[in-house]
N, C-alpha and C positions, 0 to 999 in steps of 0.2 A: 380645874381647867386652866391650861396655860395658853396664852396667845403669843405667837411668834411674829417677829417683824425682822426685816432685813432688806438690803438693797436689791437682791435678785429673787426675793420670795414674795409670793402673793400672801394675803392674809390667811393664816391657818390656825387651827385649834387642835389641841391634844386633850382628849377626854378619856379617862381611865376609870375602870372599876375592877376590883379583884374578883376573879373567878377561879375557883379551885378546879384542877383537872390536868390532863395531859395535853401537850401541844399536838398538832396534827402529825408531825413527823414521828413522834414517839408512838402515837396511837396507831398509825399505819404500819409501822415496823414491828408492832407487837405480834407475837405468834397467835394471840387470841383474836386478832382482827379477822372477822369472817367476811366473805365476799358480799353478802347481802347488805350488811351494815356499812361496809366501805362504799358500795355503790349508792346507797341512800345518803350517806354523808357527802359524797361527791356531788350528788344532785342538789342537795341543800346549799352547798358551798357555791356551786355554779349559779343557782338562783339568787343568792346573796350578792354575788359579784355583778350579775345582770341588773339587780335592783339598784345597787350603788351607782353603776354606770348610767342607768336611766335617770337617776336623780342628780347626776353630775357631781357625785361625791367620790373623791379618790382617797385610797388608803395610803399610798406612797411607799409602803414597805410590806409587800405581800409574801414574805418568806414563811415557811411552814411553822416555824417556832413562834410566830406572832399570832397564831390562831389556836384557840383552845376549844 
């Protein structure tokens, strides 16, 4: 875990754990991605974002390649 400090930054932490797999962009662009699984994954992702917002936790970099 890394703790960042700076004049214009609030206290923030970086927590990381290796997870094998494809990022969201690669997975969604795959010709094997079926609509049912895509909708299910989108629902789970939306629920995750809602939970983070409820707990006042921000990710700060929500690009597709950051989610596996």
